[in-house]
C-alpha positions in Angstrom: 0.0 0.0 0.0 2.9 2.4 0.8 4.4 1.8 -2.6 1.1 2.5 -4.3 0.7 5.7 -2.3 4.2 6.8 -3.3 3.5 6.1 -7.0 0.3 8.1 -6.9 2.1 11.0 -5.1 4.8 11.2 -7.8 4.5 14.4 -9.9 3.6 13.6 -13.5 4.1 15.4 -16.8 1.9 14.4 -19.7 2.9 14.9 -23.3 0.2 14.4 -25.9 -0.7 14.6 -29.6 2.8 14.1 -31.0 4.4 11.6 -33.3 6.6 9.2 -31.3 9.7 7.2 -32.4 10.5 5.1 -29.4 13.6 3.5 -30.9 12.8 0.3 -28.8 13.9 -3.1 -30.0 10.9 -3.3 -32.3 11.2 0.2 -33.6 7.7 1.0 -32.3 6.3 4.3 -33.6 3.0 6.2 -33.1 1.6 8.7 -35.5 -0.1 10.4 -32.6 0.5 9.3 -29.1 1.3 10.2 -25.5 4.2 9.9 -23.0 3.8 10.1 -19.3 6.7 11.1 -17.1 6.6 10.3 -13.4 9.4 11.9 -11.6 12.6 11.0 -13.4 11.2 8.0 -15.2 9.1 7.3 -18.2 5.8 5.8 -16.9 4.0 5.0 -20.1 4.2 5.5 -23.9 1.3 4.7 -26.2 -1.1 5.7 -29.0 -3.7 8.4 -28.6 -4.2 10.5 -25.5 -3.0 9.7 -22.0 -5.4 8.1 -19.5 -7.8 10.7 -18.0 -7.6 9.5 -14.4 -3.9 10.0 -13.8 -3.2 11.4 -10.4 -0.9 14.4 -9.6 -0.5 15.6 -13.1 1.4 18.9 -12.7 1.8 19.7 -16.4 0.2 18.8 -19.7 2.0 19.6 -22.9 0.1 19.7 -26.2 2.8 18.6 -28.6 0.8 18.8 -31.8 3.1 19.2 -34.7 6.1 17.6 -32.9 8.1 14.4 -33.0 9.2 12.9 -29.7 12.4 10.8 -29.6 14.8 9.6 -27.0 17.4 12.3 -26.2 20.5 12.1 -28.3 23.6 10.4 -26.9 27.0 11.8 -27.8 29.7 9.1 -27.3 32.9 11.0 -28.1 34.1 14.6 -27.7 36.9 16.8 -26.5 35.2 19.7 -24.8 38.4 21.8 -24.4 38.7 22.2 -28.2 35.8 24.6 -28.1 38.5 27.3 -27.6 40.4 26.3 -30.7 37.8 26.1 -33.4 38.6 27.1 -36.9 42.3 26.5 -36.7 44.5 24.1 -38.9 41.6 23.7 -41.3 43.5 21.9 -44.1 45.4 19.3 -42.2 45.3 15.5 -41.8 45.1 14.1 -38.2 48.8 13.9 -37.4 49.6 17.4 -38.9 46.6 18.8 -37.1 47.7 17.4 -33.8 51.2 18.7 -34.2 49.8 22.2 -35.1 47.4 22.4 -32.1 49.1 20.5 -29.3 51.3 23.5 -28.3 48.2 25.5 -27.8 46.2 22.8 -26.1 49.0 22.2 -23.7 48.4 25.7 -22.2 44.9 25.0 -21.1 44.0 25.6 -17.4 41.0 25.1 -15.1 39.0 28.3 -16.0 39.6 27.5 -19.7 38.5 23.9 -19.3 35.3 25.0 -17.5 34.4 27.6 -20.1 35.1 25.2 -23.0 33.0 22.5 -21.3 30.1 24.9 -20.9 30.3 25.9 -24.6 30.5 22.4 -25.8 27.7 21.1 -23.6 25.4 24.1 -24.3 25.7 23.7 -28.0 24.9 20.0 -27.8 22.1 20.3 -25.3 20.2 23.0 -27.2 20.3 20.6 -30.1 18.7 17.6 -28.4 21.6 15.9 -26.6 20.7 14.6 -23.2 23.7 12.4 -22.5 27.3 13.3 -23.4 30.8 11.9 -23.0 33.9 13.9 -22.9 37.4 12.4 -23.5 39.7 14.8 -21.8 43.4 13.7 -22.0 45.3 17.1 -21.7 46.5 17.6 -18.2 49.3 20.2 -18.2 51.3 20.5 -15.0 49.9 23.1 -12.7 46.7 23.5 -14.7 44.3 22.9 -11.8 41.4 20.5 -11.4 40.4 20.1 -15.0 38.2 17.0 -14.4 36.4 18.8 -11.6 35.8 21.8 -13.8 34.3 19.7 -16.6 32.1 17.7 -14.2 30.8 20.9 -12.7 29.9 22.3 -16.1 27.9 19.2 -17.0 26.1 19.3 -13.6 25.2 22.9 -13.9 23.7 22.4 -17.4 21.8 19.4 -16.3 23.2 16.9 -18.9 23.8 13.3 -18.1 27.5 12.9 -18.4 30.4 10.4 -18.8 33.8 11.8 -18.2 36.4 9.7 -20.0 39.4 10.7 -17.9 42.2 10.6 -20.5 45.9 10.5 -20.1 49.1 10.7 -22.1 52.6 9.6 -21.0 54.4 9.5 -24.4 55.7 13.0 -25.1 57.9 14.3 -27.9 61.1 13.0 -26.3 59.7 9.5 -26.4 58.5 9.6 -30.0 55.0 10.9 -29.2 53.2 14.0 -30.6 52.4 16.1 -27.5 54.9 18.4 -25.8 56.6 16.8 -22.9 55.2 19.3 -20.4 51.6 18.3 -21.4 52.0 14.6 -20.5 51.9 12.8 -17.2 54.1 10.0 -15.9 52.7 6.5 -15.8 52.3 6.5 -12.1 50.8 10.0 -12.0 48.3 9.2 -14.8 47.1 6.1 -13.1 46.8 7.7 -9.7 45.0 10.8 -11.0 42.6 8.6 -13.0 41.8 6.4 -10.0 41.2 9.5 -7.8 38.8 10.9 -10.5 36.8 7.7 -10.5 36.6 7.6 -6.8 35.5 11.3 -6.5 33.0 11.5 -9.4 31.8 8.1 -10.6 28.2 7.2 -9.7 27.3 3.6 -10.7 23.6 4.0 -9.8 20.8 3.5 -12.4 19.9 7.2 -12.6 23.5 8.5 -12.3 24.1 11.9 -13.7 27.9 11.4 -13.7 30.0 8.4 -14.6 33.7 8.1 -15.2 35.7 6.0 -17.7 39.4 5.2 -17.9 40.6 6.7 -21.2 44.3 6.8 -22.2 44.4 8.9 -25.3 45.7 6.8 -28.2 48.5 4.3 -29.2 50.7 7.2 -30.5 50.6 9.2 -27.3 50.4 6.5 -24.6 52.9 3.8 -23.5 51.9 0.1 -23.7 52.2 -0.1 -19.9 49.7 2.7 -19.5 47.3 0.9 -21.8 47.7 -2.4 -20.0 47.6 -1.0 -16.5 44.8 1.4 -17.4 42.7 -1.6 -18.5 43.5 -3.4 -15.2 42.6 -0.2 -13.2 39.2 0.2 -15.0 38.2 -3.4 -14.3 39.3 -3.3 -10.7 37.2 -0.1 -10.2 34.2 -1.5 -12.3 34.2 1.3 -14.9 34.3 1.5 -18.7 37.3 2.0 -21.0 37.7 4.4 -23.9 40.3 5.4 -26.4 40.9 6.3 -30.0 41.4 3.5 -32.5 42.1 2.9 -36.1 41.4 6.5 -37.0 43.9 7.0 -39.9 46.2 5.1 -42.2 49.1 6.9 -40.4 48.0 5.3 -37.1 47.9 1.9 -38.8 51.5 2.4 -40.1 52.6 3.7 -36.6 51.3 0.6 -34.9 52.9 -1.8 -37.3 56.3 0.0 -37.0 56.2 0.3 -33.2 54.4 -2.8 -32.1 54.7 -5.1 -35.1 50.9 -5.4 -35.4 47.8 -3.4 -36.4 45.7 -1.4 -33.9 43.1 -4.0 -33.2 45.6 -6.8 -32.4 47.6 -4.3 -30.3 44.4 -3.4 -28.4 43.6 -7.0 -27.8 47.2 -7.7 -26.6 46.8 -5.0 -23.9 43.4 -6.0 -22.7 41.5 -3.3 -24.6 38.8 -5.3 -26.3 35.6 -6.2 -24.4 32.0 -5.3 -23.6 33.2 -2.6 -21.3 35.3 -0.8 -24.0 34.3 1.7 -26.7 36.7 3.3 -29.2 36.4 6.4 -31.3 36.5 6.5 -35.1 37.5 2.9 -36.1 37.8 4.0 -39.7 40.5 1.7 -41.0 39.3 -1.8 -40.0 39.5 -5.0 -42.0 37.2 -8.0 -41.7 39.3 -9.6 -39.0 39.2 -6.4 -37.0 35.4 -6.2 -37.2 35.1 -9.8 -36.3 37.2 -9.2 -33.2 35.0 -6.3 -32.1 31.9 -8.3 -32.7 33.3 -11.3 -30.8 34.2 -9.2 -27.8 31.3 -6.7 -27.8 33.6 -3.7 -28.2 31.7 -0.6 -29.1 32.4 2.2 -31.6 31.9 5.9 -31.5 31.3 6.9 -35.2 32.3 10.5 -35.9 31.4 11.2 -39.5 31.9 14.9 -39.7 35.3 14.8 -37.9 36.4 11.9 -40.1 35.6 14.0 -43.1 37.1 17.2 -41.8 40.5 15.5 -41.1 40.2 13.3 -44.3 40.5 10.2 -42.2 38.2 8.1 -44.4 34.8 6.4 -44.2 34.2 4.0 -41.4 32.6 0.7 -42.3 29.5 1.3 -40.2 27.1 -1.0 -42.2 29.6 -3.9 -41.8 30.1 -3.1 -38.1 26.3 -3.1 -37.5 25.8 -6.3 -39.6 28.4 -8.0 -37.4 26.6 -7.0 -34.2 29.1 -4.3 -33.1 27.5 -1.6 -30.9 27.8 1.7 -32.7 26.9 5.2 -31.5 27.6 8.7 -32.8 30.1 11.3 -31.7 30.6 15.0 -32.4 34.3 14.7 -31.6 36.2 17.8 -30.6 35.1 21.0 -32.1 38.6 21.7 -33.5 37.7 19.0 -36.0 33.9 19.6 -36.1 33.3 23.2 -35.5 29.5 23.0 -35.5 29.6 21.1 -32.2 26.2 19.6 -32.8 25.1 15.9 -32.7 21.8 16.2 -34.5 23.6 17.1 -37.7 25.6 13.9 -37.3 22.4 11.9 -37.9 22.2 13.2 -41.5 26.0 13.1 -42.1 26.2 9.5 -40.9 23.5 8.5 -43.4 25.0 10.5 -46.3 28.6 9.7 -45.8 28.0 6.0 -45.4 26.1 5.9 -48.6 29.3 7.0 -50.4 30.8 3.7 -49.4 30.5 0.2 -50.8 26.9 -0.3 -49.6 25.6 2.8 -51.4 21.9 3.4 -50.8 21.6 0.3 -48.6 24.2 1.5 -46.2 22.0 3.3 -43.7 18.4 4.6 -43.6 16.8 7.4 -41.5 15.7 5.1 -38.7 19.0 3.5 -38.6 20.7 6.9 -38.2 18.3 7.8 -35.4 19.1 4.5 -33.6 22.8 5.3 -33.9 22.3 8.7 -32.2 20.1 7.3 -29.4 20.0 3.6 -28.4 23.3 2.9 -30.1 25.0 5.6 -28.2 23.5 4.4 -24.9 24.8 0.9 -25.7 28.2 2.2 -26.3 28.3 4.1 -23.0 26.9 1.0 -21.1 23.6 2.7 -20.4 21.1 1.0 -22.7 19.1 -0.3 -19.8 18.6 3.2 -18.5 18.3 5.5 -21.6 18.4 5.6 -25.4 14.8 4.6 -26.0 11.3 5.7 -24.9 10.1 2.8 -22.8 8.3 2.5 -19.4 10.8 2.3 -16.5 13.6 4.1 -18.4 15.0 7.5 -17.4 13.0 10.5 -18.6 15.5 11.7 -21.2 13.6 12.8 -24.3 13.2 15.6 -26.9 10.3 17.2 -28.6 11.3 18.3 -32.1 9.1 20.8 -33.9 8.0 19.5 -37.3 5.3 21.9 -38.4 7.5 24.8 -39.6 8.5 25.7 -43.2 11.6 23.5 -42.9 9.7 20.2 -42.3 5.9 20.6 -42.7 5.8 19.1 -46.2 7.7 15.9 -45.2 5.1 13.3 -44.2 7.5 11.0 -42.4 8.7 12.8 -39.3 11.7 10.6 -38.8 12.9 11.2 -42.3 12.2 14.9 -41.7 14.4 14.9 -38.6 17.3 13.0 -40.1 17.3 14.3 -43.7 15.8 17.8 -43.3 17.2 21.0 -41.9 18.2 20.9 -38.2 14.8 20.7 -36.4 14.0 23.2 -33.7 14.0 21.7 -30.2 10.8 22.9 -28.4 11.6 20.9 -25.2 14.3 18.7 -24.0 14.1 16.7 -20.7 16.9 15.1 -18.8 16.0 13.0 -15.7 12.5 14.4 -16.0 13.8 18.0 -15.7 13.3 20.3 -18.7 16.6 21.9 -19.7 15.6 23.4 -23.1 12.5 25.4 -24.1 12.0 26.8 -27.6 15.6 26.3 -28.5 17.0 28.1 -25.5 18.7 26.6 -22.5 16.9 27.0 -19.2 19.8 26.0 -16.9 22.5 28.5 -18.0 22.7 32.0 -19.6 23.7 31.2 -23.2 25.0 34.8 -23.8 27.2 34.6 -20.7 28.6 31.3 -21.9 29.3 32.8 -25.3 31.2 35.7 -23.7 33.2 33.5 -21.4 34.2 31.1 -24.1 35.3 34.0 -26.3 37.3 35.5 -23.5 39.0 32.2 -22.6 39.7 31.4 -26.2 41.5 34.7 -26.6 43.4 34.2 -23.3 44.5 30.7 -24.5 45.7 32.2 -27.8 47.7 34.9 -26.0 49.2 32.3 -23.6 50.2 30.0 -26.4 51.7 32.8 -28.4 54.0 33.7 -25.4 55.1 30.1 -25.3 
C-alpha cells in the first residue's frame, strides 16, 4: 500500500498529440501518441491520449506538430577544443595534432570549465541529453580540469560520462604532444583512480560516470594501456580510447608494435563489452570480427572523419556483425558545429558514399545510432536511449510543423534528412533543460562571452610560449 501511495504522489508530466519514435527493440512508432513522465522515469508510452484518471498531473503539454524521440547520446568529444575552433583547417590528423598540441598544452582550469560549458550548451540545445567527454590534456599546474568539466555538466543538467584521459608518451619518447603536457605513468594512473573515486556514480539514474581513457596508441605507452585496463576493471568502470582512425595510425602501430591497432588493443586488454573506441575507420574484416566477438563498441564521428580526411568507417559492416555503434561529435577543433543532431544526417549521407551505397543506412538506422546505439556504447542501454516505461525520462520534442519540415510526411525522415529541427523541449532525468531552442539552466549569452574571452586568453598564452 505504501508503494502504491508513493507512486500516486509522484508528480507527473503528460505529453500528448505528438508523433513518437520510441527506438525500442521493435522500432515502435506512433503517428499520434502520448508519453507520461513520473518523476525522473518514463511511466507510459502509447497511442492516442493519456489516461484521463492520472493522479498528480502537474503539467500537460500539447505537442501537436512535434516528433518525440529519446534524447540524443554523444559518445565522443573533447570539450576543451571549443576554444580552438577554426584552426588548422586543411590538415590531416597527425599534422593537425602537431599544429594544435602546443596551444592545447596551455589550457588551465577556467579555460576547461568555459570550454565544457560551450560544448555542452551547443549539444544540449540541439537535443543531446547524454554526453561523453574524452579529456586527456593535463598540463602541469593546470588545476582540477576534471572537476571543472564535471561541474559544467552538472550545472547544465546533462547526463555525463567523463572519460578521464591521459598521455605519457611526449615528444622526447616519440609521441606527438609536448613533454610538459604529458603525465608520468604513475601520476596518470593515480589521478585517474582519484577521479573515478571522486566523481563516478554507478547507480541506475546516475548523472555522472567516469571511464578510464588513455588517449591513443601514439601518445600512450603500452604499460599505461595495460595498467589502465586493469585499473578500470578493478574499479568497475568502462574504458575508452581512439582506435584505427587513420592510415598513419595503422602504419605507426605496425612500425612500433609489429601489429595493427586491433591486435595491439587485444594484446593490452583493450577489447571487451566494457570498451568503446572512437573512429574505427580503417578496419579489415578480421578487426570487425574481433570487435563483434568481444562486444567492443564504436563511436562513429562522420563529420570529424571528413574534416580530417580520415576516411569512411565501415558502419554498415560493423552493424551487420553486431558491433555496438553510436555517434560522436568529436572535438570542435575538427567539427566546428559542435552539434550531434547534424551527425544523424551526415552519418547517413557519408556511409552511402561507401560500398553499400543506398543500402548503407536509412533514416531510422541513423536515429538509432544517435540514441539507443549511443546508450549501448556508453553502457547505459538499460537506462536511456529509447522511450520505454521504466527508463529514465530523457527525451526531446522536435518541432516538425514549420517551413523547414511541414511538407515531409515522415517525421523521422524529416528529422534526419531535413534541416536541423528546432527543439521545443528537452528533458533530462525528468527535468526540462531546453525550451523553444534556449537553455533553461545557464545563460547562453554569458557562456558565449566567457568562451570568447577564454579562447582569446588561450591564444595569447600559447603565443607567449
